[in-house]
N, C-alpha and C positions, 0 to 999 in steps of 0.2 A: 504493500499499499504506500510506503514511503512516508515522508514527513510533510505535514501540512500547516499552512498559516490560515487563520480565520480573522477577517476584518469585519468589525461591526460599527455602524454609526447609530444603532438604535432606531428610534422613530423620527430622528432629526434629518436634516439635510447638511451634509458636509462634503460638497463636491470637490473641494480642494484635496481632501484626504483620498477620496476615491480616485481622482485623476493621478495623484501622486503615487499611490500604491500599485495602480495598474499600469504605470508607465513602464516602458521597456527597460529603463535604468534600474528601477526597483525590482522588477521581475528578474532581471539578470543577477542582481545581488542575492535575491532569495534562492535562485538556482545555485549560485556559487556557495551558498551556505548549506546546501543539501536539501532544500525544500523542493518538492515537485508538485504541490497543489496549493492553490490560493483560492479561497472562497470569500467573495465580497457580499456582505449584506448592506445594500446601499440606501435603505430607507426611502425618504421622499425626494431625494435629490434628482437633479436634471441629468447629470452625468451617469450614463449606463454603459459601461464597457461590454463588449460582446464576449460571451463564453467561448473558450477554445481549448483544444488539446493539440499540442505540437512539441516535438523534440523532447518528449518525456516530461512535459509540464502541462498542467491543467488549471485553467481559470474558470470558476463557476461564479455566477451572479444571481442574486435574488433580492427582492425588496423587503419582504416581511415574512415571518413565520409566527405561529402562536408562541413558540418557545425556541430559544437559541441554545438551550442546554446541551443538546446532542452535538451541535456544531462546535461548541466550546469544548465539550468532553473529547471530541475527536481531533482537536487541534493540538499541534505541538507548540504553537506560538499564537497568541492572540494580539492583534493590533486593534485598538479601540479609541473612539472619541472619549472624552473624559466624563461621560455621564456616570453618575453614582451607581445606577443599577447595573450598567455594563461592567463597570470596574469590579464591583463587589461580587457579581455572579461569576466572573472570571477568576478572581482571587479565591473565592470559596471553593471553586473547582480545582484549585491548586495548579493553575496553568500559568506559564510565564506570560507576562503582559507588558506591552509597550503602549502607553497612552500618548495619543497625539492631540495636542491642545489646538483648539480652534481659535486662533488669534483675532478673528473677526467678530467674536461675541463681545457684546457691550460690557455687561457685568460678568466678569469671568471667574465665578466661584469654582468652576471646573479646574482652573489652574491651582487654586488653593488645595483642593482635594488631591490632585496629582502630585503636587509638591510634598504634601504630608505623607502620602503613601510611599513616595520615593525616598523621603527622608527615613522612613521606618524600614526601608529596604525591601518593600514588596513589589515594586514595579519600576520600570524605566519610563521616562517621559521626554517628549520632544515636540517639535513643531513639524509641519510638512517640510520646511526648508532644512531641517536638521535630521530628518528620518534616515536619509542615506547614511550619514555618519553614525548615527545610533545603531543601525543594523550592522554596519561593518565593525564596530568596536564593542558590541554588547557581549556581556559574560552573564548568560542566563543562570549559570550555576551559583552566582553570587546573590540571587534573590532569595529572600526569606519566605517561608510558608506563612500565608495569612492565617491567623488564629481563627478557629471556628466560632461562630456567633452563639449566644446563649439566649434565644428568644424567651425561654421560660422565665428568666429574671425579669424581663420587661413585663411579661404577662402577670407575674406575681405582683409587681409594682402597680400595674393597672388595676388588678383585682382589688388591691388595697385602696387605691384612689376612689374607685366607684363603690366601695363598701361590700365587696363580694366575699371578703374573708375577715 
């Protein structure tokens, strides 16, 4: 089956990221790194690369699915926008993650999230203009496993707040 990269932009539009990752330059770098499959979840963007298989490399494209869990689980590397849901779902699946910041967002809370998770050692982050260098220099073995959540603690707290215990 080989090694695969999964890119997600969630429900948003991030055409710069789609164009960047599907470019010949980035595809060539991914091939050099030993990846042979790239799957793009392109959301509501205008840019829609064509799926192809050529020279031992496959590019698949889709807009939406009810769940991305299987795509994330099957990926050897995930590249994502900095949406909290996409980041946390990937990290909880214990997959290496590169977050690409959308510099065109006005209030960029996503940058704060990416910086903190990077500082904690859980992911790498970059911009479209620095993605090439990030891919060439990344050491995925240096990333720390994201600790599992404990939703029962929040549920207990909520039960106390609403008087159920």
